[in-house]
Jmol script that loads the backbone (N, CA, C; Angstrom):
load data "model"
ATOM      1  N   MET A   1      56.223  66.625 133.670  1.00  0.00           N
ATOM      2  CA  MET A   1      55.223  67.409 134.097  1.00  0.00           C
ATOM      3  C   MET A   1      53.514  66.518 133.941  1.00  0.00           C
ATOM      4  N   PRO A   2      52.763  67.930 134.253  1.00  0.00           N
ATOM      5  CA  PRO A   2      51.289  67.329 134.228  1.00  0.00           C
ATOM      6  C   PRO A   2      50.717  67.134 132.992  1.00  0.00           C
ATOM      7  N   PRO A   3      49.971  66.525 132.596  1.00  0.00           N
ATOM      8  CA  PRO A   3      49.470  66.857 131.324  1.00  0.00           C
ATOM      9  C   PRO A   3      48.457  68.551 131.380  1.00  0.00           C
ATOM     10  N   LEU A   4      48.530  68.829 129.736  1.00  0.00           N
ATOM     11  CA  LEU A   4      47.676  70.127 129.970  1.00  0.00           C
ATOM     12  C   LEU A   4      46.424  70.135 130.003  1.00  0.00           C
ATOM     13  N   PRO A   5      45.332  70.940 130.331  1.00  0.00           N
ATOM     14  CA  PRO A   5      44.275  70.816 130.780  1.00  0.00           C
ATOM     15  C   PRO A   5      43.523  70.269 130.239  1.00  0.00           C
ATOM     16  N   LEU A   6      42.091  69.043 130.307  1.00  0.00           N
ATOM     17  CA  LEU A   6      40.624  69.000 130.186  1.00  0.00           C
ATOM     18  C   LEU A   6      40.146  69.927 129.267  1.00  0.00           C
ATOM     19  N   ASP A   7      39.314  69.433 128.313  1.00  0.00           N
ATOM     20  CA  ASP A   7      38.422  71.138 128.662  1.00  0.00           C
ATOM     21  C   ASP A   7      37.798  71.016 129.273  1.00  0.00           C
ATOM     22  N   GLY A   8      37.746  72.009 129.385  1.00  0.00           N
ATOM     23  CA  GLY A   8      36.443  72.857 130.616  1.00  0.00           C
ATOM     24  C   GLY A   8      37.878  72.852 131.968  1.00  0.00           C
ATOM     25  N   GLU A   9      38.660  72.676 131.949  1.00  0.00           N
ATOM     26  CA  GLU A   9      40.054  72.991 133.616  1.00  0.00           C
ATOM     27  C   GLU A   9      40.085  74.111 133.435  1.00  0.00           C
ATOM     28  N   PRO A  10      40.444  74.063 134.404  1.00  0.00           N
ATOM     29  CA  PRO A  10      40.878  75.957 134.591  1.00  0.00           C
ATOM     30  C   PRO A  10      42.683  75.634 134.892  1.00  0.00           C
ATOM     31  N   GLY A  11      43.129  77.217 134.049  1.00  0.00           N
ATOM     32  CA  GLY A  11      45.051  76.905 134.104  1.00  0.00           C
ATOM     33  C   GLY A  11      45.756  77.967 133.152  1.00  0.00           C
ATOM     34  N   PRO A  12      46.831  78.236 133.048  1.00  0.00           N
ATOM     35  CA  PRO A  12      47.549  78.788 132.396  1.00  0.00           C
ATOM     36  C   PRO A  12      47.129  78.929 130.620  1.00  0.00           C
ATOM     37  N   PHE A  13      46.968  77.106 130.525  1.00  0.00           N
ATOM     38  CA  PHE A  13      47.205  76.958 129.163  1.00  0.00           C
ATOM     39  C   PHE A  13      45.750  76.335 128.957  1.00  0.00           C
ATOM     40  N   ALA A  14      44.643  76.545 129.304  1.00  0.00           N
ATOM     41  CA  ALA A  14      43.283  76.256 129.072  1.00  0.00           C
ATOM     42  C   ALA A  14      43.033  76.624 127.418  1.00  0.00           C
ATOM     43  N   LEU A  15      42.793  78.219 127.566  1.00  0.00           N
ATOM     44  CA  LEU A  15      42.941  78.251 126.354  1.00  0.00           C
ATOM     45  C   LEU A  15      44.165  78.502 124.428  1.00  0.00           C
ATOM     46  N   ALA A  16      44.763  77.134 125.360  1.00  0.00           N
ATOM     47  CA  ALA A  16      46.036  76.572 124.436  1.00  0.00           C
ATOM     48  C   ALA A  16      45.730  76.656 123.026  1.00  0.00           C
ATOM     49  N   ASP A  17      44.415  75.393 123.149  1.00  0.00           N
ATOM     50  CA  ASP A  17      43.775  75.214 122.044  1.00  0.00           C
ATOM     51  C   ASP A  17      43.207  76.045 121.067  1.00  0.00           C
ATOM     52  N   PRO A  18      43.511  77.169 119.619  1.00  0.00           N
ATOM     53  CA  PRO A  18      43.058  77.858 119.008  1.00  0.00           C
ATOM     54  C   PRO A  18      41.619  77.662 118.714  1.00  0.00           C
ATOM     55  N   ALA A  19      41.278  76.569 118.971  1.00  0.00           N
ATOM     56  CA  ALA A  19      39.803  76.357 118.133  1.00  0.00           C
ATOM     57  C   ALA A  19      38.979  76.375 119.642  1.00  0.00           C
ATOM     58  N   LYS A  20      39.572  75.964 120.512  1.00  0.00           N
ATOM     59  CA  LYS A  20      38.776  76.024 122.017  1.00  0.00           C
ATOM     60  C   LYS A  20      38.421  77.752 121.965  1.00  0.00           C
ATOM     61  N   ALA A  21      39.741  78.441 122.187  1.00  0.00           N
ATOM     62  CA  ALA A  21      38.905  79.794 122.517  1.00  0.00           C
ATOM     63  C   ALA A  21      38.331  80.370 122.037  1.00  0.00           C
ATOM     64  N   ARG A  22      38.025  80.081 120.001  1.00  0.00           N
ATOM     65  CA  ARG A  22      36.993  80.663 118.826  1.00  0.00           C
ATOM     66  C   ARG A  22      35.884  80.059 119.091  1.00  0.00           C
ATOM     67  N   ARG A  23      36.049  78.708 119.906  1.00  0.00           N
ATOM     68  CA  ARG A  23      34.928  77.975 120.372  1.00  0.00           C
ATOM     69  C   ARG A  23      34.156  78.965 122.326  1.00  0.00           C
ATOM     70  N   VAL A  24      34.938  79.339 123.020  1.00  0.00           N
ATOM     71  CA  VAL A  24      33.985  80.029 123.978  1.00  0.00           C
ATOM     72  C   VAL A  24      33.648  81.371 123.713  1.00  0.00           C
ATOM     73  N   LEU A  25      34.539  82.166 123.030  1.00  0.00           N
ATOM     74  CA  LEU A  25      34.291  83.264 122.733  1.00  0.00           C
ATOM     75  C   LEU A  25      32.890  83.396 121.821  1.00  0.00           C
ATOM     76  N   THR A  26      32.766  82.901 120.486  1.00  0.00           N
ATOM     77  CA  THR A  26      31.378  82.226 119.866  1.00  0.00           C
ATOM     78  C   THR A  26      30.388  82.402 120.464  1.00  0.00           C
ATOM     79  N   SER A  27      30.560  81.185 121.684  1.00  0.00           N
ATOM     80  CA  SER A  27      29.209  80.611 122.699  1.00  0.00           C
ATOM     81  C   SER A  27      28.748  81.949 123.020  1.00  0.00           C
ATOM     82  N   ALA A  28      29.881  82.700 124.036  1.00  0.00           N
ATOM     83  CA  ALA A  28      29.281  84.482 124.852  1.00  0.00           C
ATOM     84  C   ALA A  28      28.718  84.934 124.004  1.00  0.00           C
ATOM     85  N   GLY A  29      28.849  84.811 122.893  1.00  0.00           N
ATOM     86  CA  GLY A  29      27.982  85.504 121.399  1.00  0.00           C
ATOM     87  C   GLY A  29      29.705  86.492 121.156  1.00  0.00           C
ATOM     88  N   PHE A  30      29.973  86.568 121.058  1.00  0.00           N
ATOM     89  CA  PHE A  30      31.313  87.234 120.223  1.00  0.00           C
ATOM     90  C   PHE A  30      31.528  86.486 118.700  1.00  0.00           C
ATOM     91  N   HIS A  31      31.730  87.831 117.806  1.00  0.00           N
ATOM     92  CA  HIS A  31      31.751  87.130 115.884  1.00  0.00           C
ATOM     93  C   HIS A  31      33.710  87.394 116.236  1.00  0.00           C
ATOM     94  N   ASP A  32      33.529  87.449 114.862  1.00  0.00           N
ATOM     95  CA  ASP A  32      34.810  87.654 114.209  1.00  0.00           C
ATOM     96  C   ASP A  32      35.989  87.254 115.065  1.00  0.00           C
ATOM     97  N   VAL A  33      36.153  85.892 115.907  1.00  0.00           N
ATOM     98  CA  VAL A  33      37.383  85.686 116.449  1.00  0.00           C
ATOM     99  C   VAL A  33      38.564  85.422 115.917  1.00  0.00           C
ATOM    100  N   GLU A  34      39.589  86.271 116.075  1.00  0.00           N
ATOM    101  CA  GLU A  34      40.552  85.746 115.635  1.00  0.00           C
ATOM    102  C   GLU A  34      41.772  84.950 116.578  1.00  0.00           C
ATOM    103  N   VAL A  35      42.553  84.171 116.421  1.00  0.00           N
ATOM    104  CA  VAL A  35      43.703  83.953 116.989  1.00  0.00           C
ATOM    105  C   VAL A  35      44.961  84.455 116.074  1.00  0.00           C
ATOM    106  N   GLN A  36      46.067  84.983 116.599  1.00  0.00           N
ATOM    107  CA  GLN A  36      47.308  85.111 116.301  1.00  0.00           C
ATOM    108  C   GLN A  36      48.043  84.978 116.866  1.00  0.00           C
ATOM    109  N   PRO A  37      48.860  83.655 116.437  1.00  0.00           N
ATOM    110  CA  PRO A  37      50.304  83.017 117.130  1.00  0.00           C
ATOM    111  C   PRO A  37      51.544  84.237 117.243  1.00  0.00           C
ATOM    112  N   TYR A  38      51.893  84.853 118.721  1.00  0.00           N
ATOM    113  CA  TYR A  38      53.322  85.752 118.444  1.00  0.00           C
ATOM    114  C   TYR A  38      55.173  85.092 119.657  1.00  0.00           C
ATOM    115  N   ASP A  39      55.502  85.113 118.648  1.00  0.00           N
ATOM    116  CA  ASP A  39      56.656  84.805 119.590  1.00  0.00           C
ATOM    117  C   ASP A  39      57.383  85.521 120.016  1.00  0.00           C
ATOM    118  N   VAL A  40      57.963  86.075 120.920  1.00  0.00           N
ATOM    119  CA  VAL A  40      57.801  86.806 122.469  1.00  0.00           C
ATOM    120  C   VAL A  40      59.150  86.288 123.151  1.00  0.00           C
ATOM    121  N   THR A  41      59.723  87.332 123.154  1.00  0.00           N
ATOM    122  CA  THR A  41      61.082  87.734 124.327  1.00  0.00           C
ATOM    123  C   THR A  41      60.887  88.042 125.431  1.00  0.00           C
ATOM    124  N   LEU A  42      60.978  87.501 126.707  1.00  0.00           N
ATOM    125  CA  LEU A  42      60.278  87.737 128.103  1.00  0.00           C
ATOM    126  C   LEU A  42      61.299  88.225 128.641  1.00  0.00           C
ATOM    127  N   ALA A  43      61.600  89.732 129.087  1.00  0.00           N
ATOM    128  CA  ALA A  43      63.317  90.085 129.327  1.00  0.00           C
ATOM    129  C   ALA A  43      62.281  90.555 131.076  1.00  0.00           C
ATOM    130  N   THR A  44      63.436  90.320 132.287  1.00  0.00           N
ATOM    131  CA  THR A  44      63.310  89.897 133.474  1.00  0.00           C
ATOM    132  C   THR A  44      64.927  90.754 134.321  1.00  0.00           C
ATOM    133  N   THR A  45      64.912  91.738 134.617  1.00  0.00           N
ATOM    134  CA  THR A  45      66.518  92.007 135.750  1.00  0.00           C
ATOM    135  C   THR A  45      66.256  91.014 136.843  1.00  0.00           C
ATOM    136  N   ASP A  46      64.802  90.360 137.232  1.00  0.00           N
ATOM    137  CA  ASP A  46      64.882  90.275 138.776  1.00  0.00           C
ATOM    138  C   ASP A  46      66.214  89.253 139.371  1.00  0.00           C
ATOM    139  N   HIS A  47      65.923  88.631 140.325  1.00  0.00           N
ATOM    140  CA  HIS A  47      67.117  87.931 140.867  1.00  0.00           C
ATOM    141  C   HIS A  47      66.894  86.233 140.419  1.00  0.00           C
ATOM    142  N   PRO A  48      67.605  85.075 139.986  1.00  0.00           N
ATOM    143  CA  PRO A  48      66.886  84.474 139.784  1.00  0.00           C
ATOM    144  C   PRO A  48      66.614  83.408 140.509  1.00  0.00           C
ATOM    145  N   ASP A  49      66.234  83.391 141.651  1.00  0.00           N
ATOM    146  CA  ASP A  49      65.535  82.433 142.106  1.00  0.00           C
ATOM    147  C   ASP A  49      63.879  83.051 141.964  1.00  0.00           C
ATOM    148  N   THR A  50      63.587  84.698 142.051  1.00  0.00           N
ATOM    149  CA  THR A  50      62.681  85.199 141.968  1.00  0.00           C
ATOM    150  C   THR A  50      61.865  85.213 140.317  1.00  0.00           C
ATOM    151  N   VAL A  51      62.525  84.696 139.605  1.00  0.00           N
ATOM    152  CA  VAL A  51      62.442  84.752 138.336  1.00  0.00           C
ATOM    153  C   VAL A  51      61.803  82.985 138.262  1.00  0.00           C
ATOM    154  N   ALA A  52      62.490  82.471 139.231  1.00  0.00           N
ATOM    155  CA  ALA A  52      62.661  81.001 139.155  1.00  0.00           C
ATOM    156  C   ALA A  52      61.375  80.064 139.411  1.00  0.00           C
ATOM    157  N   ALA A  53      60.498  80.996 140.357  1.00  0.00           N
ATOM    158  CA  ALA A  53      59.655  80.804 141.373  1.00  0.00           C
ATOM    159  C   ALA A  53      58.431  81.868 140.391  1.00  0.00           C
ATOM    160  N   TRP A  54      58.752  82.548 139.782  1.00  0.00           N
ATOM    161  CA  TRP A  54      57.322  82.952 138.867  1.00  0.00           C
ATOM    162  C   TRP A  54      57.314  82.055 137.498  1.00  0.00           C
ATOM    163  N   LEU A  55      58.513  81.093 137.137  1.00  0.00           N
ATOM    164  CA  LEU A  55      58.269  80.320 135.962  1.00  0.00           C
ATOM    165  C   LEU A  55      57.660  79.222 136.184  1.00  0.00           C
ATOM    166  N   ILE A  56      57.820  78.277 137.454  1.00  0.00           N
ATOM    167  CA  ILE A  56      57.413  77.231 138.216  1.00  0.00           C
ATOM    168  C   ILE A  56      55.818  77.936 138.472  1.00  0.00           C
ATOM    169  N   GLU A  57      55.375  78.850 138.984  1.00  0.00           N
ATOM    170  CA  GLU A  57      54.564  79.500 139.482  1.00  0.00           C
ATOM    171  C   GLU A  57      52.983  79.004 138.101  1.00  0.00           C
ATOM    172  N   VAL A  58      53.563  79.573 137.640  1.00  0.00           N
ATOM    173  CA  VAL A  58      52.527  79.924 136.169  1.00  0.00           C
ATOM    174  C   VAL A  58      52.077  78.827 135.168  1.00  0.00           C
ATOM    175  N   GLY A  59      53.492  78.418 134.813  1.00  0.00           N
ATOM    176  CA  GLY A  59      53.820  76.885 134.429  1.00  0.00           C
ATOM    177  C   GLY A  59      53.203  75.539 135.275  1.00  0.00           C
ATOM    178  N   PRO A  60      53.228  74.397 134.311  1.00  0.00           N
ATOM    179  CA  PRO A  60      51.867  73.428 134.439  1.00  0.00           C
ATOM    180  C   PRO A  60      52.216  72.939 135.932  1.00  0.00           C
ATOM    181  N   ALA A  61      53.265  72.887 136.323  1.00  0.00           N
ATOM    182  CA  ALA A  61      54.226  72.167 136.959  1.00  0.00           C
ATOM    183  C   ALA A  61      53.698  72.659 138.417  1.00  0.00           C
ATOM    184  N   GLY A  62      53.100  74.433 138.787  1.00  0.00           N
ATOM    185  CA  GLY A  62      52.984  75.382 139.218  1.00  0.00           C
ATOM    186  C   GLY A  62      51.829  74.239 140.652  1.00  0.00           C
ATOM    187  N   ALA A  63      50.783  73.046 140.296  1.00  0.00           N
ATOM    188  CA  ALA A  63      49.863  72.900 141.859  1.00  0.00           C
ATOM    189  C   ALA A  63      50.778  72.271 141.661  1.00  0.00           C
ATOM    190  N   ALA A  64      51.601  71.238 141.954  1.00  0.00           N
ATOM    191  CA  ALA A  64      52.790  70.258 142.186  1.00  0.00           C
ATOM    192  C   ALA A  64      53.254  71.086 142.745  1.00  0.00           C
ATOM    193  N   TYR A  65      53.812  72.186 142.646  1.00  0.00           N
ATOM    194  CA  TYR A  65      55.243  73.051 143.610  1.00  0.00           C
ATOM    195  C   TYR A  65      54.642  73.396 144.836  1.00  0.00           C
ATOM    196  N   ARG A  66      53.405  73.986 144.516  1.00  0.00           N
ATOM    197  CA  ARG A  66      52.327  74.063 145.687  1.00  0.00           C
ATOM    198  C   ARG A  66      52.181  72.952 146.910  1.00  0.00           C
ATOM    199  N   ALA A  67      52.221  72.166 146.421  1.00  0.00           N
ATOM    200  CA  ALA A  67      51.570  70.696 147.358  1.00  0.00           C
ATOM    201  C   ALA A  67      53.021  70.660 147.781  1.00  0.00           C
ATOM    202  N   THR A  68      53.730  70.952 147.369  1.00  0.00           N
ATOM    203  CA  THR A  68      55.079  69.923 147.917  1.00  0.00           C
ATOM    204  C   THR A  68      56.048  71.049 149.045  1.00  0.00           C
ATOM    205  N   PRO A  69      56.319  70.114 150.180  1.00  0.00           N
ATOM    206  CA  PRO A  69      56.507  71.256 151.250  1.00  0.00           C
ATOM    207  C   PRO A  69      57.742  72.346 151.013  1.00  0.00           C
ATOM    208  N   PRO A  70      58.254  73.255 151.557  1.00  0.00           N
ATOM    209  CA  PRO A  70      58.707  73.927 151.415  1.00  0.00           C
ATOM    210  C   PRO A  70      60.775  73.386 151.217  1.00  0.00           C
ATOM    211  N   PRO A  71      60.888  72.676 151.864  1.00  0.00           N
ATOM    212  CA  PRO A  71      62.409  72.521 151.372  1.00  0.00           C
ATOM    213  C   PRO A  71      62.676  72.007 149.637  1.00  0.00           C
ATOM    214  N   ARG A  72      61.815  71.114 149.913  1.00  0.00           N
ATOM    215  CA  ARG A  72      61.873  70.283 147.965  1.00  0.00           C
ATOM    216  C   ARG A  72      60.941  71.964 146.885  1.00  0.00           C
ATOM    217  N   GLN A  73      60.219  72.583 147.527  1.00  0.00           N
ATOM    218  CA  GLN A  73      60.444  74.325 146.528  1.00  0.00           C
ATOM    219  C   GLN A  73      61.623  74.883 146.385  1.00  0.00           C
ATOM    220  N   ALA A  74      62.367  74.813 147.438  1.00  0.00           N
ATOM    221  CA  ALA A  74      63.636  75.763 147.309  1.00  0.00           C
ATOM    222  C   ALA A  74      64.297  74.958 146.683  1.00  0.00           C
ATOM    223  N   ALA A  75      64.367  73.540 146.388  1.00  0.00           N
ATOM    224  CA  ALA A  75      65.403  73.118 145.612  1.00  0.00           C
ATOM    225  C   ALA A  75      64.852  73.243 144.167  1.00  0.00           C
ATOM    226  N   ALA A  76      63.935  72.876 144.129  1.00  0.00           N
ATOM    227  CA  ALA A  76      62.886  72.876 142.387  1.00  0.00           C
ATOM    228  C   ALA A  76      63.599  74.661 142.002  1.00  0.00           C
ATOM    229  N   ARG A  77      63.346  75.776 142.788  1.00  0.00           N
ATOM    230  CA  ARG A  77      63.764  76.833 142.134  1.00  0.00           C
ATOM    231  C   ARG A  77      65.238  76.870 142.240  1.00  0.00           C
ATOM    232  N   THR A  78      66.053  76.489 143.068  1.00  0.00           N
ATOM    233  CA  THR A  78      67.333  76.499 142.714  1.00  0.00           C
ATOM    234  C   THR A  78      68.195  75.310 141.846  1.00  0.00           C
ATOM    235  N   ALA A  79      67.479  74.447 141.191  1.00  0.00           N
ATOM    236  CA  ALA A  79      67.567  73.771 139.336  1.00  0.00           C
ATOM    237  C   ALA A  79      67.390  74.524 138.580  1.00  0.00           C
ATOM    238  N   VAL A  80      65.785  75.281 138.846  1.00  0.00           N
ATOM    239  CA  VAL A  80      65.305  76.378 137.515  1.00  0.00           C
ATOM    240  C   VAL A  80      66.005  77.306 137.581  1.00  0.00           C
ATOM    241  N   ALA A  81      66.369  78.260 138.524  1.00  0.00           N
ATOM    242  CA  ALA A  81      68.161  79.383 138.002  1.00  0.00           C
ATOM    243  C   ALA A  81      69.092  78.718 137.777  1.00  0.00           C
ATOM    244  N   ARG A  82      69.299  77.352 137.825  1.00  0.00           N
ATOM    245  CA  ARG A  82      70.873  76.630 137.364  1.00  0.00           C
ATOM    246  C   ARG A  82      70.359  77.140 136.163  1.00  0.00           C
ATOM    247  N   LEU A  83      68.636  76.452 135.727  1.00  0.00           N
ATOM    248  CA  LEU A  83      68.778  76.457 133.847  1.00  0.00           C
ATOM    249  C   LEU A  83      68.814  77.878 133.083  1.00  0.00           C
ATOM    250  N   LEU A  84      68.355  78.699 134.375  1.00  0.00           N
ATOM    251  CA  LEU A  84      68.226  80.240 133.955  1.00  0.00           C
ATOM    252  C   LEU A  84      68.980  80.887 132.935  1.00  0.00           C
ATOM    253  N   GLY A  85      70.273  80.397 133.223  1.00  0.00           N
ATOM    254  CA  GLY A  85      71.905  80.713 133.470  1.00  0.00           C
ATOM    255  C   GLY A  85      71.942  81.010 131.305  1.00  0.00           C
ATOM    256  N   ARG A  86      71.323  79.918 130.724  1.00  0.00           N
ATOM    257  CA  ARG A  86      71.560  79.703 129.527  1.00  0.00           C
ATOM    258  C   ARG A  86      70.957  81.032 128.497  1.00  0.00           C
ATOM    259  N   TYR A  87      69.975  81.858 129.242  1.00  0.00           N
ATOM    260  CA  TYR A  87      68.687  82.811 128.897  1.00  0.00           C
ATOM    261  C   TYR A  87      69.844  84.287 129.341  1.00  0.00           C
ATOM    262  N   ARG A  88      70.811  83.857 129.983  1.00  0.00           N
ATOM    263  CA  ARG A  88      70.693  85.407 130.979  1.00  0.00           C
ATOM    264  C   ARG A  88      72.328  85.995 129.421  1.00  0.00           C
ATOM    265  N   ALA A  89      70.919  87.127 129.587  1.00  0.00           N
ATOM    266  CA  ALA A  89      71.846  88.694 128.538  1.00  0.00           C
ATOM    267  C   ALA A  89      72.420  90.001 129.945  1.00  0.00           C
ATOM    268  N   GLY A  90      73.718  89.859 130.045  1.00  0.00           N
ATOM    269  CA  GLY A  90      74.197  90.943 130.078  1.00  0.00           C
ATOM    270  C   GLY A  90      73.652  91.079 131.589  1.00  0.00           C
ATOM    271  N   THR A  91      73.154  91.788 132.114  1.00  0.00           N
ATOM    272  CA  THR A  91      72.101  91.818 133.443  1.00  0.00           C
ATOM    273  C   THR A  91      70.312  91.642 133.550  1.00  0.00           C
ATOM    274  N   GLU A  92      69.980  90.643 132.297  1.00  0.00           N
ATOM    275  CA  GLU A  92      68.710  90.618 132.316  1.00  0.00           C
ATOM    276  C   GLU A  92      68.925  89.494 132.334  1.00  0.00           C
ATOM    277  N   TYR A  93      67.328  88.514 132.053  1.00  0.00           N
ATOM    278  CA  TYR A  93      67.125  87.357 131.807  1.00  0.00           C
ATOM    279  C   TYR A  93      66.204  87.663 130.146  1.00  0.00           C
ATOM    280  N   ARG A  94      66.620  87.003 129.136  1.00  0.00           N
ATOM    281  CA  ARG A  94      65.785  86.727 127.646  1.00  0.00           C
ATOM    282  C   ARG A  94      65.401  85.878 127.152  1.00  0.00           C
ATOM    283  N   MET A  95      64.003  85.411 127.723  1.00  0.00           N
ATOM    284  CA  MET A  95      64.069  84.046 127.664  1.00  0.00           C
ATOM    285  C   MET A  95      62.158  83.886 126.159  1.00  0.00           C
ATOM    286  N   PRO A  96      62.819  82.773 125.338  1.00  0.00           N
ATOM    287  CA  PRO A  96      61.303  83.110 124.182  1.00  0.00           C
ATOM    288  C   PRO A  96      60.190  82.506 124.649  1.00  0.00           C
ATOM    289  N   ALA A  97      59.625  82.931 124.644  1.00  0.00           N
ATOM    290  CA  ALA A  97      57.404  82.120 124.663  1.00  0.00           C
ATOM    291  C   ALA A  97      56.986  82.566 124.180  1.00  0.00           C
ATOM    292  N   GLY A  98      55.773  82.080 124.032  1.00  0.00           N
ATOM    293  CA  GLY A  98      54.674  81.835 123.185  1.00  0.00           C
ATOM    294  C   GLY A  98      53.217  82.357 123.692  1.00  0.00           C
ATOM    295  N   LEU A  99      52.682  83.075 122.582  1.00  0.00           N
ATOM    296  CA  LEU A  99      51.111  83.347 122.788  1.00  0.00           C
ATOM    297  C   LEU A  99      50.215  83.656 122.019  1.00  0.00           C
ATOM    298  N   TRP A 100      48.617  83.575 122.647  1.00  0.00           N
ATOM    299  CA  TRP A 100      48.155  83.880 121.705  1.00  0.00           C
ATOM    300  C   TRP A 100      47.608  85.667 121.395  1.00  0.00           C
ATOM    301  N   LEU A 101      47.608  86.584 120.137  1.00  0.00           N
ATOM    302  CA  LEU A 101      47.101  87.540 120.468  1.00  0.00           C
ATOM    303  C   LEU A 101      45.368  87.427 120.016  1.00  0.00           C
ATOM    304  N   ILE A 102      44.265  87.117 120.657  1.00  0.00           N
ATOM    305  CA  ILE A 102      43.105  86.993 120.728  1.00  0.00           C
ATOM    306  C   ILE A 102      41.750  87.982 120.469  1.00  0.00           C
ATOM    307  N   THR A 103      41.578  88.671 119.330  1.00  0.00           N
ATOM    308  CA  THR A 103      40.494  89.492 118.578  1.00  0.00           C
ATOM    309  C   THR A 103      38.939  89.163 118.678  1.00  0.00           C
ATOM    310  N   ALA A 104      38.493  89.930 119.242  1.00  0.00           N
ATOM    311  CA  ALA A 104      36.857  89.131 118.636  1.00  0.00           C
ATOM    312  C   ALA A 104      36.192  90.900 118.996  1.00  0.00           C
ATOM    313  N   SER A 105      35.053  90.402 117.895  1.00  0.00           N
ATOM    314  CA  SER A 105      34.168  91.969 117.658  1.00  0.00           C
ATOM    315  C   SER A 105      32.919  91.172 119.286  1.00  0.00           C
ATOM    316  N   ASN A 106      32.822  92.375 119.872  1.00  0.00           N
ATOM    317  CA  ASN A 106      31.135  92.248 120.238  1.00  0.00           C
ATOM    318  C   ASN A 106      29.572  92.603 120.128  1.00  0.00           C
ATOM    319  N   PRO A 107      28.695  91.805 119.860  1.00  0.00           N
ATOM    320  CA  PRO A 107      27.505  92.439 118.502  1.00  0.00           C
ATOM    321  C   PRO A 107      27.085  93.924 119.491  1.00  0.00           C
ATOM    322  N   ARG A 108      27.708  94.472 120.534  1.00  0.00           N
ATOM    323  CA  ARG A 108      27.011  95.067 121.397  1.00  0.00           C
ATOM    324  C   ARG A 108      26.972  96.270 120.759  1.00  0.00           C
TER     325      ARG A 108
END
end "model"
wireframe off; spacefill off
backbone 0.3
color backbone group
């Protein structure tokens, strides 16, 4: 897996460090910045290939996936779809995830 973004790099994990999220919002003029971690369950009823493609795209492997030829992308989706079996619950997939709920006050 590629490393998490360095400071200033974009991506879904660019604000993975709560201190960075606070710095960014504070430097933009916000105050009373709070970062609350939440463990959630993502539930989807999509086809496993669709769920696999989405997980790859939004995850840290997304850039490498997009740069790979289509046959290798298909192989990656198949492998991820196979791993999704452990999260199958009836007609849906229930996957654990973590997120930040970030709130702040705008001085205006």
